[in-house]
C-alpha positions in Angstrom: -46.0 -11.4 -35.1 -43.0 -11.2 -36.2 -39.8 -12.1 -35.0 -36.4 -11.6 -35.6 -33.5 -14.6 -35.6 -29.5 -13.9 -35.6 -27.3 -16.0 -36.8 -23.4 -15.9 -36.8 -21.9 -15.0 -33.6 -19.2 -16.5 -31.8 -15.4 -15.9 -30.8 -12.6 -14.7 -33.4 -8.4 -13.6 -33.5 -8.2 -9.4 -34.3 -8.4 -9.3 -37.8 -10.9 -12.0 -38.6 -13.9 -12.3 -40.2 -17.1 -13.3 -39.1 -21.0 -12.7 -40.8 -24.4 -12.6 -39.3 -27.4 -13.0 -40.3 -30.3 -11.6 -39.6 -33.9 -13.4 -40.9 -37.3 -12.1 -40.0 -40.7 -14.4 -40.3 -44.1 -14.0 -39.3 -46.9 -12.4 -40.9 -44.8 -8.7 -42.9 -46.3 -6.8 -45.6 -43.0 -4.4 -46.0 -39.6 -4.0 -44.7 -37.9 -0.8 -45.0 -35.1 -0.1 -42.9 -32.4 -3.2 -41.6 -30.4 -2.5 -40.1 -27.8 -3.9 -36.9 -26.9 -2.0 -33.6 -24.6 -3.5 -31.2 -23.9 -2.8 -27.2 -20.8 -3.4 -25.2 -20.9 -3.9 -21.5 -21.3 -1.2 -19.7 -21.9 0.7 -23.3 -25.3 2.1 -25.1 -26.6 0.4 -28.0 -25.2 1.9 -30.9 -26.0 2.0 -34.8 -23.3 -0.4 -37.2 -25.2 -0.1 -40.1 -28.5 -0.3 -42.2 -30.1 -1.1 -45.0 -33.0 0.8 -46.6 -35.3 -1.0 -49.3 -33.9 0.4 -51.8 -30.2 -0.2 -50.7 -29.2 2.4 -50.2 -26.8 2.5 -46.0 -25.3 3.6 -43.8 -22.1 2.6 -42.1 -21.1 3.9 -38.8 -18.0 5.5 -38.9 -15.6 2.8 -37.0 -17.1 0.2 -39.3 -16.7 1.9 -43.1 -14.1 -0.2 -45.0 -14.5 -3.4 -42.6 -18.2 -4.1 -42.3 -20.5 -4.5 -45.9 -24.7 -5.1 -45.8 -26.5 -6.6 -48.3 -30.4 -7.6 -47.9 -31.8 -10.3 -50.1 -35.4 -8.9 -49.4 -37.2 -12.4 -51.5 -35.5 -13.3 -47.9 -36.1 -10.9 -45.9 -32.7 -11.8 -43.8 -30.0 -9.3 -44.0 -25.7 -9.7 -43.4 -23.3 -8.1 -41.6 -20.5 -9.2 -43.3 -17.5 -8.2 -40.6 -13.1 -8.6 -41.5 -10.1 -7.4 -39.8 -11.8 -7.8 -36.9 -10.7 -5.5 -33.9 -11.2 -6.3 -30.4 -13.0 -2.6 -29.5 -15.7 -4.7 -32.0 -16.7 -6.5 -29.1 -20.3 -7.1 -28.2 -24.1 -8.0 -28.8 -25.0 -7.5 -31.5 -28.5 -7.1 -32.6 -30.5 -6.9 -35.8 -33.4 -4.8 -36.0 -36.1 -4.3 -38.2 -38.5 -1.2 -39.6 -41.4 -2.8 -41.1 -44.8 -3.3 -40.8 -47.1 -6.4 -40.0 -50.1 -7.2 -41.8 -53.3 -5.1 -40.2 -50.2 -3.5 -38.1 -49.0 -0.2 -38.3 -44.9 0.6 -39.1 -42.9 -1.2 -36.2 -39.8 -0.9 -34.7 -38.4 -5.5 -33.9 -35.4 -6.6 -32.2 -33.9 -9.4 -32.6 -32.3 -11.4 -29.3 -28.8 -11.0 -29.9 -25.7 -13.0 -30.9 -22.8 -12.2 -29.1 -19.5 -11.3 -31.1 -16.2 -12.0 -29.0 -12.6 -10.4 -30.9 -9.4 -11.3 -29.2 -6.2 -9.3 -29.3 
């Protein structure tokens, strides 16, 4: 059983910073891509950033230059450093992992979500 546990959400003023963390635990054989998605009220879940096991990154245009994704492979943990936050960044943020558990095929896993609220 693989589980993802997020932490680090909260309330911050516009221009402030937050750091989200996500740790994958369980019988993990290999991780491939780790990422962050978000879903605003009434909106669809969208990609924020992702990072491969080799360190290649991809960002949504709306967060380029403000957000940074990183990972610690040894700890099966990845992070989203969010600087210069804007009210439009307000959403529930979900971590995601494309990984293979022992005895299973490659699959997507999701965290429970953490609320990020940016006040103007």
